[in-house]
C-alpha positions as CSV (number, residue, x, y, z in Angstrom):
1,M,-76.0,118.1,-79.8
2,L,-79.2,117.6,-81.7
3,L,-81.4,120.6,-82.5
4,A,-84.3,119.1,-80.4
5,E,-82.0,118.8,-77.4
6,L,-80.7,122.3,-77.7
7,L,-84.2,123.8,-78.1
8,E,-85.3,121.9,-75.0
9,I,-82.3,123.4,-73.0
10,I,-83.3,126.9,-74.3
11,R,-87.0,126.4,-73.4
12,N,-85.9,125.5,-69.8
13,G,-84.1,128.8,-69.5
14,E,-80.9,129.7,-67.8
15,N,-79.9,127.8,-64.6
16,S,-76.8,126.9,-62.7
17,G,-75.4,125.0,-65.6
18,V,-76.7,127.0,-68.6
19,E,-75.9,130.6,-69.6
20,F,-77.2,132.5,-72.7
21,K,-74.9,135.1,-74.3
22,R,-74.4,137.0,-77.5
23,D,-71.1,136.4,-79.2
24,D,-70.3,140.1,-79.3
25,I,-69.5,140.2,-75.6
26,R,-66.0,141.1,-74.4
27,P,-63.6,138.1,-73.9
28,E,-63.5,138.9,-70.1
29,Q,-67.3,138.5,-69.9
30,L,-67.3,135.1,-71.6
31,A,-64.3,134.0,-69.5
32,R,-66.2,135.0,-66.3
33,E,-69.2,132.8,-67.2
34,L,-66.9,129.8,-68.2
35,C,-64.9,130.3,-65.0
36,A,-68.0,130.1,-62.8
37,L,-69.3,127.0,-64.6
38,A,-65.9,125.3,-64.4
39,N,-65.9,126.0,-60.6
40,L,-69.3,124.3,-60.2
41,E,-70.3,121.3,-62.3
42,G,-69.5,122.4,-65.8
43,G,-72.3,123.2,-68.2
44,H,-73.1,125.1,-71.4
45,V,-72.7,128.7,-72.7
46,L,-75.0,129.2,-75.6
47,L,-73.7,131.9,-77.9
48,G,-76.3,133.6,-80.1
49,V,-79.2,133.3,-77.6
50,E,-80.6,136.3,-75.8
51,D,-81.4,136.4,-72.0
52,D,-85.1,135.9,-72.8
53,G,-84.3,132.7,-74.8
54,S,-84.9,134.2,-78.2
55,I,-82.4,133.0,-80.8
56,T,-80.5,135.6,-82.7
57,G,-77.6,133.5,-83.9
58,L,-73.8,134.1,-84.1
59,T,-72.8,137.4,-85.5
60,R,-69.4,136.2,-86.7
61,D,-68.3,133.3,-88.8
62,P,-68.6,130.0,-86.8
63,H,-64.9,129.2,-87.4
64,K,-63.9,132.6,-86.2
65,A,-66.2,132.2,-83.2
66,E,-64.5,128.9,-82.4
67,E,-61.0,130.4,-82.6
68,W,-62.2,133.2,-80.3
69,V,-63.6,130.9,-77.7
70,M,-60.5,128.6,-77.8
71,S,-58.1,131.6,-77.4
72,I,-60.0,132.7,-74.3
73,C,-59.9,129.2,-72.8
74,R,-56.2,128.6,-73.6
75,G,-55.3,131.1,-70.9
76,D,-55.8,134.5,-72.5
77,A,-58.6,135.3,-70.1
78,L,-59.1,132.0,-68.2
79,R,-56.7,130.1,-65.9
80,P,-55.8,127.3,-65.7
81,P,-56.4,126.7,-69.4
82,V,-59.3,124.4,-70.3
83,I,-60.3,122.8,-73.6
84,P,-64.1,123.1,-74.0
85,Y,-66.2,121.1,-76.4
86,W,-67.3,123.4,-79.3
87,E,-70.2,122.7,-81.7
88,T,-72.6,124.7,-83.7
89,V,-76.3,123.9,-84.2
90,V,-78.5,125.6,-86.9
91,D,-82.2,126.1,-86.2
92,A,-85.1,126.1,-88.6
93,S,-84.7,129.8,-89.4
94,G,-81.1,129.3,-90.4
95,C,-79.6,130.9,-87.2
96,T,-76.4,129.3,-86.0
97,I,-75.9,128.8,-82.3
98,G,-72.5,128.3,-80.8
99,V,-72.4,125.7,-77.9
100,V,-69.5,125.9,-75.5
101,S,-69.6,122.9,-73.1
102,L,-67.4,122.2,-70.1
103,P,-67.4,118.8,-68.4
104,A,-68.4,118.3,-64.7
105,D,-65.2,116.8,-63.4
106,L,-62.6,119.4,-64.3
107,P,-59.6,118.7,-62.0
108,D,-57.9,122.1,-61.6
109,R,-60.3,124.1,-59.5
110,P,-60.4,126.9,-58.7
111,Y,-60.5,128.5,-62.1
112,K,-59.9,132.3,-62.4
113,A,-60.9,134.8,-65.0
114,R,-59.1,138.0,-65.9
115,R,-60.7,141.2,-64.5
116,G,-58.5,144.1,-65.6
117,S,-55.0,143.3,-64.6
118,A,-56.1,140.9,-61.8
119,W,-57.4,137.3,-61.8
120,Q,-60.6,136.6,-59.9
121,V,-62.4,133.4,-58.9
122,F,-66.1,133.4,-59.9
123,V,-68.8,131.0,-58.8
124,R,-72.3,130.2,-60.0
125,R,-75.3,130.8,-57.8
126,G,-78.4,129.8,-59.7
127,T,-78.5,131.9,-62.8
128,T,-76.1,134.5,-61.4
129,T,-72.3,134.6,-61.7
130,D,-70.6,136.3,-58.7
131,D,-67.2,136.8,-57.1
132,A,-66.3,133.9,-54.9
133,S,-66.2,134.6,-51.2
134,R,-63.0,133.9,-49.3
135,E,-64.6,130.8,-47.9
136,E,-65.8,129.6,-51.3
137,E,-62.3,130.1,-52.8
138,A,-60.7,128.2,-49.9
139,G,-63.2,125.4,-50.4
140,L,-62.3,125.1,-54.1
141,Y,-58.6,124.9,-53.3
142,Q,-59.3,122.3,-50.7
143,S,-61.5,120.2,-52.9
144,S,-58.8,120.1,-55.6
145,G,-56.2,119.0,-53.1
146,L,-54.2,122.2,-53.4
147,L,-55.0,123.2,-49.8
148,R,-54.7,121.0,-46.8
149,Y,-57.3,122.8,-44.6
150,D,-56.9,120.3,-41.7
151,I,-53.3,121.3,-41.1
152,R,-54.0,125.1,-41.1
153,P,-53.4,126.8,-37.8
154,V,-56.3,127.8,-35.6
155,A,-55.5,131.3,-34.4
156,G,-55.4,131.9,-30.7
157,T,-54.9,128.2,-29.7
158,S,-52.0,126.5,-28.0
159,R,-51.2,123.1,-26.6
160,K,-53.4,123.7,-23.6
161,D,-56.4,123.6,-26.0
162,L,-55.6,119.9,-26.8
163,D,-56.7,117.0,-24.6
164,T,-53.5,115.6,-23.2
165,R,-55.2,112.4,-22.0
166,R,-56.5,111.6,-25.4
167,L,-53.3,112.4,-27.1
168,S,-51.3,110.3,-24.7
169,A,-53.7,107.4,-25.1
170,Y,-53.5,107.8,-28.9
171,F,-49.8,107.6,-29.1
172,K,-49.4,104.9,-26.4
173,Y,-52.3,102.5,-27.1
174,I,-53.4,103.2,-30.7
175,R,-50.0,103.9,-32.3
176,E,-48.1,101.9,-29.7
177,Q,-45.2,104.2,-29.5
178,Q,-43.3,105.8,-26.6
179,T,-44.4,109.2,-25.5
180,P,-42.5,112.0,-23.7
181,G,-42.9,112.3,-19.9
182,E,-45.9,114.2,-18.7
183,D,-43.9,117.3,-17.7
184,D,-41.6,117.2,-20.8
185,Q,-43.2,120.2,-22.6
186,V,-40.5,120.5,-25.1
187,E,-40.6,116.9,-26.4
188,W,-44.4,116.9,-26.3
189,E,-44.5,120.0,-28.5
190,R,-41.9,118.5,-30.9
191,L,-44.1,115.4,-31.2
192,L,-47.2,117.3,-31.9
193,L,-45.5,119.5,-34.5
194,N,-44.0,116.5,-36.2
195,T,-47.5,114.8,-36.4
196,D,-49.3,118.0,-37.7
197,F,-51.5,118.4,-34.7
198,M,-49.7,121.6,-34.1
199,I,-47.9,124.0,-36.4
200,E,-45.2,126.6,-35.8
201,D,-46.1,130.2,-36.7
202,R,-43.7,133.1,-36.0
203,G,-42.1,131.3,-33.1
204,R,-45.3,130.1,-31.5
205,S,-46.8,126.6,-31.6
206,I,-50.5,126.7,-32.6
207,A,-53.0,123.8,-32.8
208,T,-54.1,122.9,-36.3
209,V,-57.6,122.4,-37.5
210,G,-57.1,118.6,-37.5
211,G,-55.6,118.7,-34.0
212,I,-58.6,120.6,-32.6
213,L,-61.1,118.4,-34.5
214,L,-59.5,115.2,-33.3
215,F,-58.2,116.0,-29.8
216,G,-59.5,119.4,-28.9
217,L,-60.7,120.0,-25.3
218,N,-63.5,122.2,-26.7
219,P,-63.5,122.0,-30.5
220,N,-66.6,124.2,-31.0
221,R,-65.0,127.1,-29.2
222,W,-62.6,127.4,-32.0
223,L,-64.4,125.7,-34.9
224,P,-68.2,126.3,-34.6
225,Q,-68.7,123.8,-37.4
226,A,-67.1,120.9,-35.5
227,G,-70.2,119.3,-34.1
228,I,-73.2,117.2,-35.2
229,T,-76.8,118.2,-35.0
230,A,-79.0,115.2,-34.4
231,V,-82.8,115.0,-34.4
232,A,-85.1,112.0,-34.2
233,Y,-88.5,112.8,-35.6
234,I,-91.7,110.9,-34.8
235,G,-93.0,110.6,-38.4
236,E,-91.6,110.7,-41.9
237,E,-91.2,114.5,-42.2
238,R,-89.4,117.2,-40.4
239,D,-91.7,118.5,-37.7
240,Y,-91.8,120.1,-34.3
241,A,-92.7,116.7,-32.8
242,T,-89.4,114.9,-32.0
243,R,-88.3,112.0,-29.8
244,E,-84.9,113.6,-29.2
245,D,-83.0,116.7,-30.3
246,A,-79.3,116.9,-29.5
247,R,-76.3,119.1,-30.3
248,L,-73.4,116.7,-30.1
249,R,-70.1,118.3,-29.2
250,G,-66.5,117.1,-28.5
251,P,-63.4,115.8,-30.3
252,L,-63.8,113.1,-32.9
253,T,-61.6,110.6,-31.1
254,P,-62.6,108.6,-28.0
255,L,-60.4,108.3,-24.9
256,V,-59.2,104.7,-24.7
257,D,-57.5,102.7,-22.0
258,S,-54.5,100.3,-22.3
259,S,-56.8,97.5,-23.7
260,K,-58.2,100.0,-26.3
261,E,-61.6,100.0,-24.6
262,I,-63.4,103.3,-24.8
263,V,-63.4,105.3,-21.5
264,D,-65.0,108.5,-22.9
265,N,-66.8,108.7,-26.2
266,G,-65.7,110.9,-29.0
267,L,-68.1,112.6,-31.4
268,I,-68.6,109.5,-33.7
269,D,-69.5,107.3,-30.8
270,Q,-71.8,110.0,-29.4
271,A,-73.6,110.0,-32.7
272,M,-73.9,106.2,-32.8
273,G,-75.4,106.3,-29.3
274,F,-78.0,108.8,-30.5
275,V,-78.9,106.5,-33.4
276,N,-79.0,103.5,-31.2
277,R,-81.5,105.2,-28.8
278,N,-83.8,106.2,-31.6
279,I,-84.1,103.3,-34.0
280,G,-86.1,100.1,-33.5
281,H,-84.6,97.0,-31.8
282,G,-85.7,93.4,-31.7
283,A,-84.3,89.9,-31.3
284,T,-84.7,86.5,-32.8
285,L,-83.5,83.0,-31.9
286,A,-80.9,81.3,-34.1
287,G,-81.1,77.8,-32.7
288,A,-80.5,78.3,-28.9
289,R,-78.7,81.6,-29.5
290,R,-80.4,85.0,-29.2
291,E,-79.6,87.5,-32.0
292,D,-80.2,91.2,-31.4
293,R,-81.5,93.1,-34.4
294,T,-82.1,96.7,-35.4
295,D,-83.9,98.5,-38.2
296,Y,-80.6,99.3,-39.9
297,P,-77.2,97.6,-40.0
298,L,-75.2,99.6,-37.5
299,A,-72.0,99.2,-39.4
300,A,-73.6,100.9,-42.4
301,V,-74.8,103.8,-40.2
302,R,-71.4,104.2,-38.6
303,E,-69.7,104.3,-42.0
304,A,-72.0,107.0,-43.2
305,I,-71.4,109.1,-40.0
306,V,-67.6,108.6,-40.2
307,N,-67.5,109.6,-43.9
308,A,-69.6,112.7,-43.0
309,V,-67.2,114.0,-40.3
310,A,-64.0,112.8,-42.1
311,H,-64.7,114.2,-45.6
312,R,-66.9,117.2,-45.0
313,D,-65.8,120.6,-46.1
314,Y,-64.7,122.4,-42.9
315,T,-64.3,125.7,-44.7
316,I,-68.0,126.0,-44.4
317,A,-68.0,127.5,-41.0
318,V,-71.7,127.8,-40.2
319,A,-73.0,124.2,-40.6
320,D,-72.8,121.1,-38.5
321,V,-73.0,117.6,-39.9
322,E,-76.7,116.6,-39.6
323,I,-78.3,113.3,-38.6
324,A,-82.1,113.2,-39.0
325,I,-83.9,110.0,-38.0
326,F,-87.4,109.5,-39.3
327,S,-89.8,106.6,-38.9
328,N,-88.8,105.2,-42.3
329,R,-85.2,106.4,-42.9
330,I,-82.0,108.0,-41.6
331,E,-80.5,111.0,-43.4
332,I,-76.8,111.9,-42.8
333,I,-75.9,115.2,-44.3
334,S,-72.4,116.5,-44.8
335,P,-71.7,120.2,-45.6
336,G,-69.8,120.7,-48.9
337,R,-69.7,119.3,-52.3
338,L,-67.7,116.2,-53.2
339,P,-64.0,116.8,-53.8
340,N,-62.8,117.3,-57.4
341,T,-63.1,114.2,-59.6
342,V,-65.3,112.4,-57.1
343,T,-68.8,111.3,-58.2
344,V,-71.5,109.2,-56.6
345,D,-70.8,106.4,-59.1
346,K,-67.1,106.5,-58.2
347,M,-67.9,106.3,-54.5
348,R,-70.2,103.3,-55.0
349,S,-67.2,101.6,-56.8
350,G,-64.8,102.3,-54.0
351,Y,-63.0,105.4,-55.4
352,R,-60.4,106.7,-52.9
353,A,-60.3,110.4,-52.3
354,T,-60.1,112.6,-49.3
355,R,-60.5,116.2,-48.3
356,N,-59.0,116.0,-44.8
357,E,-56.0,113.7,-45.0
358,L,-54.8,114.2,-41.3
359,V,-58.3,113.5,-40.0
360,K,-58.8,110.5,-42.2
361,E,-55.5,108.9,-41.2
362,V,-56.1,109.3,-37.5
363,L,-59.6,107.9,-37.8
364,R,-58.0,105.0,-39.7
365,D,-55.7,104.4,-36.8
366,Y,-58.7,104.0,-34.6
367,R,-60.2,101.7,-37.2
368,Y,-63.2,103.9,-37.9
369,V,-62.1,104.2,-41.6
370,D,-61.8,101.3,-43.9
371,A,-58.0,101.0,-44.7
372,R,-58.9,99.7,-48.2
373,G,-61.2,102.6,-49.1
374,L,-64.1,100.3,-49.6
375,G,-66.4,101.5,-46.9
376,V,-69.1,102.8,-49.2
377,P,-69.5,99.8,-51.5
378,R,-69.0,97.2,-48.8
379,K,-70.4,98.7,-45.6
380,I,-73.1,101.0,-46.8
381,V,-74.3,99.7,-50.2
382,H,-73.7,96.0,-49.6
383,L,-75.1,95.8,-46.1
384,M,-78.1,97.8,-46.8
385,R,-78.9,95.6,-49.8
386,E,-78.1,92.2,-48.4
387,I,-79.1,92.6,-44.8
388,N,-81.6,95.5,-44.8
389,G,-83.1,94.8,-48.2
390,T,-83.0,98.4,-49.3
391,E,-81.0,100.6,-51.6
392,P,-79.3,103.6,-50.0
393,D,-79.4,107.0,-51.7
394,L,-76.2,109.0,-52.1
395,V,-77.0,112.4,-53.4
396,E,-75.0,115.6,-54.0
397,E,-77.3,118.6,-53.9
398,G,-76.1,122.2,-53.8
399,D,-73.4,122.6,-51.1
400,R,-74.1,119.4,-49.3
401,F,-73.8,115.6,-49.7
402,A,-76.6,113.4,-48.2
403,V,-76.7,109.7,-47.5
404,T,-80.2,108.2,-46.9
405,L,-80.6,104.8,-45.3
406,Y,-84.1,103.3,-45.5
407,R,-85.7,101.2,-42.8
408,S,-86.1,97.6,-43.5
409,P,-89.6,97.0,-45.0
410,T,-90.1,94.0,-42.7
411,G,-89.0,95.8,-39.5
412,T,-86.0,94.8,-37.3
413,T,-84.3,92.4,-39.6
414,A,-80.7,93.5,-39.5
415,P,-78.3,92.0,-36.9
416,S,-77.1,95.0,-34.9
417,G,-73.4,94.1,-35.2
418,A,-73.5,93.2,-38.9
419,E,-70.2,94.0,-40.5
């Protein structure tokens, strides 16, 4: 790192990715800060810089300081071990600053730091390092793939909380397999246990998170975060003036008949109905044939909605997926950060990763999810560029991920069924 770069970082002050520290702190204190950075997006700890940004420099020999940092990161006070990037920078007054840097895509979250005889997960909130809440720790395990949240039991539920009609149609018409008789409770329970829609706990069969999300009779009774909040605004900003404001509720999957036609919409199709009602429509003639057109390629909108409900962080229990329609754009906001190792650039290239494997696989059975994992580059990015003439925004910000699709500059130019 060049001196000019370092001085600019110091001038900007501490933030969620930068911490100032003396090098005479206890190892546990440094481990705590590194742990919190590792659990967020990486960043820098600057040793020899005071809280107010004044530079006092290292108090120990730089080589000794490096050995001290590395011993902490090898597992003495931080687990799993990490290997940070260490460098020193000398300022104009001759003070040496130790720079400890952690990359953004560390794969082994959650990281823990020693506190006495125990190990604690720490997280970064702005310029503050705090103990992780139970939900935050669970989210870190889930994002790293160490916890399958969608196959956890939902306490208090039983088979009666799952929609038998939807389940029967799924196995018969979507998976095309034989199902037990309607009154054969034992075989139905065995089937649901074997497919992870239920789990056995102390002799009782309990519905899983995935089972409730996909086939629950009333998912929001058990999982308040299971719905979609959808608002269509009149202008370009969030305002009290709206065309429609809806709280969409229900299981993710639709009820289908023997020809796989939808009899009763699931949450995804409810969301698409909301979008369809609140965007511009038009038509053109292609020879003697009429072509219906909309402001957005509907396949791109659907892909963004499917991704939001399939890959969101369901450990965040107080937030719906959000759909906000403005006069010039659609925003689809999914609670939670991207899973470990996933970046926006990787998503644009077709990187395959999932947070909720059971949910994703069932939505793939219904053909909501691209089996090749290329939905983002081919359906969102490509269709918006080629048909809509705009570039979509994919942004991770705080504890949410947002996809913004912009209205065609020339109005209704996208064929509504464009795939």
